[in-house]
N, C-alpha and C positions, 0 to 999 in steps of 0.2 A: 543619583540618583533615581529610590527605591523599587522594586520590582514591583510591587502594583501600578505604578504606572507604565511599568513593557509593556506589566501583560496584559490592560486592558486597551494597550497600542497594539500590542500582538494582533489583537483578538478584533477590533476595530478600528481603530483609523487608517489603519489602512489601504489604502487606495486600491487594490489589487489585482495585477488580470495574469490568468496563465489555462493551461489546455495541450492536453493531448495534441494532439488536433485541429487550426487554427487557421482559416483565411488572415489578413493585413487589411484593416481601413486605413492605414496610412503607408504612404508609399514611401521604399527605404533612402535612406538619408545618406550619402554620402558624407555627408558635415550635418553635423546634427546640431541643436540650439545647444543653444548655451545653457541651459538650466531647463525642469520642468515648467510643462505646460499646460493647458486641461483635460487634451486627449493626448492619446499615441499608440505603437500598431499595438495589434490585437495578440494575444496570450498564444502565444508558436515556443512548442518545444524543439527539441534532438530526433527527442525518438522515431523507431523506424513507421512506416504507419502500416499497416494491417495489409495484407494482401487477399487480391481477391481472383480466387480462381473464375481461369474461364464459362463458359458459356450463361442457361438459364437463372434467373433471380426472380424473386419474391420481393417486398416491402410492402411492410407491416406495421406503422402505429403503435407502439405499446404504452406513453405515456402522453397527456400533453395538456397542462397545465400551469399558470404562473400563481409560484409560490411566498402572500404575502406572513404567512404567521406559525405557525402549527400541526394546523389542521394537515393531513395524511392529501394524499390522491389516490383513489381506489377506482380500477376501470377493468373489466375484465379482458380476456385474450382469448382468442382460438386462431391455430397456423392455419397458413395461405392455405386455404383453395387450390392453387394453380399450383401450389410448389408442395405438393403432402409427402415426402420426400423421399430416397432421404436423402438428408443437404450434407455438400466437401464442406460448408463452413458455414455458420452463420454470426453473421457482425452485426453486433450492435454500436447503436451511433449519440448522441445525446449532440441537436443546438441547445447553447442557451442565448440570453441575448438578458443582457441589465448595463440601467443607466443610474448616475445621482451620487448615490451616498451607502453604504451598503458594508455591515462585515461579511466577513470570510464563514462559507455557512460548510457544512458537514454533512448531505444526501446517501440515499442509500435505495436501492428496487430491489423490489421481493415478486419471483412468481411460483404460488402455491408455497410461495414461506417459502423457496429457495432464493438466495440471497445473489442474485447474479451482478453488480453494479454498487461499485462505496465509494462517491464521491470524493470532491468537496468540490466551492465555486472561487470565481477571479472576485474581486471586488474595484465597481468599476469606474469611472471617468466620468465626470459629470457631462460630455456629454454623450457617451455609450459606448459599450462595448460588444464585443459578438466571440462565443466563444469555443470546440466544439470537442466530444471526447468520441475514441473511437476503442473496442473493444469487443475481443473474440470468443465471442462465446461459445464457440461450437462443444462445447465438454459440459455443459445444460440439455444436449437436443432431451433425451430420454424428459424432460418437464415440458420443454417444449413442442413435442409431439400433441400434446393433451392441451386442452380450453383449460382456460386456470383464472382463479384471483389479482387481482393486480394492483402493486400496494408502492408506491415511492413520499418519502417525504425527504425535503429538506425544509427544513426548522427556519424561522427565513419573523421576522420583527419590521417593520412599516409601521413608521410612526412623522411627529414633524421634522431630526432629522437625520434620521435612516429611512428614506425615499427609496432605495432598492428595490424594486418586483422582481424576482429570478422567475422569468420566462424562460420555461424550459418545452422540447418535444425533444420524443424519446422513440428509436427506434429497430426496430429490427428489420435487418437484407437474409434470404435464404437462396445460397445457392444450392442447386442441381449439383448430386452425383456422389460419392461415395466419399469421406472420408481417410486421407489416408492410413499407414498401418504406423505403427510403434514397434519395429523391430526390437525382436529383444527383453522387449518391457511385461512380464507376467503374460498377459495373454497375446502379444503383441496389438492392441488395437490400440487403440489412443483415444479413442470419447466411451464412455462408462456407460455402462447396459443401462443403469439405477442410479439417481441423481436423490439421496433423502434430506431437509430440513434440522439440524440438530436441535429442541426445544429441553425444553425441562422435564417432555412425559421421556419414557423411557420409550425406545426405537430397539426394532425388527428385524428384521433382515433379509432377507431368499438364503436360503439354504448354501445354494450352489457357489458363495461369493471363492474365488480362487486372488480377486485381488482387492487392495480396502483402503482408502484413502481417507482423511481430512482435509478440508479447507478450513481456512481462520480467518475472517476479514477482523482484525485486528488493531484499535485505533485509539490511540490518548487519546481525546479530544473535553470538550464544555466548556469551556474556559478556564475553565478551576488548575491547578499548577500539575493536574495529570497530561498537562492539553505539551507540559513543558516538564517529563518525567527526566529529564536527561538531565535538568539543574539541579532536581528534588538535592538536599540538603537535611544530616540526624537532625533531631531538635536541641543541640545545642549551640550549632552555628548558627551566628545571626543574617538571618538569611529567609528572603519572605516565603520561599518556599519550599515548606515541611518534607519531608518523608523519612520515618523512622531509622528506615534500611539505610537510606540514599537512593544515590538515585539505578543501583541494578534492580532494570524488570527482565522477566523470563514469563513466556508466553507457553502454558503446561494446558496439556490436552489427559485423563483420563478414563476409564472403560472400567465401569463397576467400584469403583474410586481406586481401583490403581493407575500410577503413573502407568502414559502409555509412550505420549512422545513431550518431548518438548524445543524451543527453540527461539533467538531472538529478536526480539520485535524491532519494526524497522520504526527509525527515527525522526520520522516524518513533518520537514515544516509545511504549513500552512500558507495560506499564501497570504497571508500576515505574519507569518514568524519575523523571531528577530530582531521587536524593536523596529523593524525599519520597513516602509513600504514600499519604497521605491527599489530595494531590492526584485520582487515576482510583480512588477505592473506586465512587462514581455516573456518574461521565461521564469516559471515554479518553477518550484528545488520538485526535485527524481519523488516521483509515484502519486503526485499529489493530488495529480484529477483522477488519473487508477490505480487503486489501491488494490496489493498485491496479495493477496488473502496466503499468510502462515499455510504449507501441505504438509502434513505425515505422514511418513507410513504405516498404514494400522496393519497389513497382512502379518506380522507376527500373532496377531489380535483375531484373524480371522474364523480362526475351526471355532473359534468363544461367541462372535457370534454366526458361527449356523448353527450352537444347538437348537434350533428356533425358537424360544425365550426370550421376553424383551431385555435389552442392554441402557445405563447409566451411559455416557457421554456427555464428560464436564470438562467446562473449558474456563482454567484462573491464569492472574498475574500478579504470579510474585517481585517483590517488592512493596505493594498499591498496602496504604495505610488502610489499617483493620478499619472495615466500614465505610470509608471515601471515596466516592464514584470515580469514575470523571474516565473510563474501560468501558468499551465494544467489542465484542468478541462475538456477532454471529458466526455460527460453526454450521458446512453439511460433508456428508460423505457421497464418495462417489464409490461407487461399488462395481467388478466386473467380475461375470458367473459363467462357470463352464459349464458350455450348451450341452455336452456330450455326460455329464450327471445331475439331476436330482437336490443328490447332497454329497459335499464333501466333509469329511474330516481333517480333525489333523494336531496338530495340539500348540498351548505355547509353551518351549525347550529352556528356553533363558529370558530372566529379567535380571537385569547387572548396572545399575549406578551407581556414582562416588556420590558424597556426603556434595551440594552444595558450597557453595563460596560467595560472600560477602563482605568486605570486610572496604566501606569507608571510613578516612582516615583525618582527620580535621583537624585544622590545624591552623594559629590563631595569631592574627597578625592584621598586619601591612604589606599586601597581600594579605585576606583571609586564604584558606588552602584548602579542598577535601580532594585525596585521590584513592580514588576507587579499585578499584579489585575485583571480576569477581568469572561466575565460574560454573559449570554441570557438565555429569556428561551421563545419557544412557544410552545404553545397547539389549536389542531385543529379539529373541528370534521364535519363528514357528516351523509348523515345516505342514501340507497343505497335500494328503492322496488325493489327487485330480488323475481326469479323464485319462490326463497326458503324461503321469507319471508323480511319483514324492517329488517336491517342490517346497525348498528349503531358507526362507525369509530371513536373513538376517539383516537388521537395524542397526547404523551407533551414531550417535551425534551428539557433538560434543563444543560447550559456549561458551566464550570468553568473552569476558571485556575489561576496561581498560578510557579512566579517566581522570581530565586534568582540570576541575573546578575554580579560581582562580576571580575574588571580586575583592571590592576595594570598600569601608564605610558608606553608607549613603549608595550603594551602586553604580556610583555612576564609571564606575566601568568593573564588567561581565567579559568573561572570556572560559570558554570551554572548549579543549582540545579531548577528542574521545573514539576510539575505537570500538564494534562490535563484531569477531567471529562468531559465523555458525557452519560446521563443516561435516558434514553427514554424509556416507557411505551405505549402498541398500547394494548386497547381493543377492537377486534371485534366481536360485538355479544358480546357471553359471557367468551368470551379468554380473557385471558389481561395473553401477552406476558412483561415482563423487560428487562431489560441490560441496566448493567450499567459498563461503560466500564475507566477502567484509563491506562491512558499513563504516564510513566515516565522516566525522565534523570539526571543523573549527575552524573557532572563531571570535569575535569581539564586541564589544560596544560599549559606545564608551559616548559616555556628553561631558561635554568642558563649559567654562564660567560664562565661554560668551554664548554658549542654549543650544549651540553646530552637537547634533548629536550624528554618529559615524555606527555603523556595520558595515565590518570587513568580514568575508562569511563560507565556506570553502565547505563542503558535502560530496561524499564520493558516495556510488553504488557500484560492486562491483564482485559476480562472481567466473567463476569457472568451474566448468561439469566435463568428466570427462565417464564417457563409456568404453570398459572394454569387453566382448565373447571372444569365444574359444573362434580360432580360424580367419578373425578380425582386425584388421589394425583398429589402433584406438579412434574415436571420435571427440572431440569437444568442440564448445559452446563452448567462449567468451565472454560478459557482459564488462564493460565499462564505460558509467557513467558517472559524470561529475558538472558540479556546480559550482561558478568562484563573481561576486556579488563584489560590491565595496561602494554605499551611497552611505552621503549625508542630507540630512538638512537643519534648516532651526527649528524645533521643536517647544511647545505653548502657543504654540503660533494660527491661527485664521492657514486655511488650506495655502493659500491664495500668495501669503506672506510666508512660506516658508523653505520656497530660494534654492530648490533640491535640484543635487545630480548625481548620476549611479551610472555606471557601469557594472556586465555581467555575463558571463561565458557559461553556455549549454552545453557541452558537448559528449555524444553520446553515440559511442563502439562497440558492436555488435560485430564475433568473426562464427560463423556455427560450417558446418557437413557443406553445408549448402551454396556457401555464399556470405559478404559482407555487408555492412550500412557502417559508414561514418562519416555521422555532420555536425557541425561545432553551429551556432549561433552565436553572433555577439553585437551587443545594444549598448545605446547612449543616450541620458539621460529618452529614458519612453521609446527612443526612433530605433529600428534596427541596418547595422552597420557590414553586418557581414555574415553571411550563411554563405556555409562552404561543403561540399558533399562530392567524397571521393575516399576509396579507397586502397 
C-alpha cells in the first residue's frame, strides 16, 4: 500500500477518540463484542489526574466555541474577583464533544500571547463522543494575574463528508493559597515571577533575573510528511515521505544567534496515526491530548539578558528539508527574579558542543532498509552575582537516536523500531538535577492480499529524575508510560463493512518522593475490559 494512502488515513479516515481525563458513555464490558460497532467507550487514559488542594476555589470560563473552520475564537479574560490571589494551584479543563465523522485536529490556546495549552482532538463515532483534558497551569500565574486577550484555534473542516463540529468549553479553576516551594531549584519558588511569549520581535527581560527557563510546544503536524517525521527517508530511497537528511530531528533554541539549548522532540502519534483508527478509539497515545513543552534551562545566559537590551530568541528544528513546513514551535520564557537586587550581573563562562551526528544508511532490497544514528551534546555554564551570593549554573544535554525502518515495494509492509534519548544534567550551586528521558516506538503495518490491514504498535515515554543536594538523601522521580495496540480491519470499504477488531493496553506508572500512581487500562473492540490501579 502506498504511503500516500496511509497518510490520508492517518490524518483523516481514523475515527478516533482519546483524552487525558474523561467519563465513559458506555458501561465497562467483561465480554466485549466480536467486532467494533457504531459507538464505544468515551476517551480515557491511565494518566494521573491533576490533584486539587482543599479550600476555596473559583471557576472562570476561558473559551467556549464550536469549531467548524479555521476561524479562531477570540475573547477576553479577567481574573476572578472572588479569588484575587495568591493561588496555590490553577487548573485548566477542556470539555469537548463531537459526533459524525471528522479528522483529528491540532489546537492551541493563548492568553495575552502566552500559549498555555496545546492539544489534539479525538475523532468521533457516528453516535458521538465526549472527552475532557485537565492541565496544571499554575506556572502561568503571572499571565493570569491580569486581564488579557484570549485566542483559541482548533482548525476544522465541515462539509458533506466530514460532518463533525468540535464543541469545546475551557475553564480555569483558581485555588486560593500559596503554591508550594521547590527546595534547591534556584530561588526555591516553584512559580516564575514573569512569563513572556517569544515572538519574532526581540525580547527585553527584567534586569534582576536569576533563573531563566524556556519552553517550546514543538509539534510536527499539518498533514504532510513532517507529521510522521520519524518515517522519512533520504531522497535516494523509494518511499513516499522524503527528507534529504532522513528522520533525525532536533529542536534547537538560540539566543542572539548562538545555540543555547538542544532537545529531542517527542514522537507524538496523533489520534489517527499509523494507518489504523481502531488503535485509538478509547486510549490515545502518550501526550496526544496534553502536548508537553520541551523545557530548556537558559540560566547560564541570564547575565546576557540582564543587560537591559533586547535579545533575539529563535527556535528551529534541525533535519527538516529546506523550505518545508510542518512544524509549529511556539515558545515562552519563564523568569524568576532576585527581589533583593535591582540588577543581577554575571557572565556566560563556558559554551561547548560536539559536532552534530546524523547518519542515515539506506540499503536497497526486499525489504528496503534505512538505519539511522544521530546525536549531539551541548554544555553551557555561567554565573550570577545575586543578593545571596555568587551562583554558578551548568547545563549539559546529550541527545542520541537510533532507528531501523523496513518496508517493501508498494509499502504494503512498513515497520519501524526507534529510540530517542535525551539526557540532561543541571547543576545550580550545590544542587544537581539529572534527568534521563527515553522515547520508544516499535510497530508494523501490513496490508494483505485480502485487503485486511493490521497494525501492531508499542510506544514508550520514560523519564528518571534524580535531585541531589548537600546533607540530604537524593530524591527520585520515575515515569514509565507505555502503550501497546493490535488492530485489524478491511481497507478500502465503507465503515460498516470494515469488520474491525482491536485491543489496546495503556499503563502509566509514576513514582515521586510523595507517592505513586500505577494504572492500567485494557480495551477490546472499543470497550473497556480492565481498569486496574495500585502501587
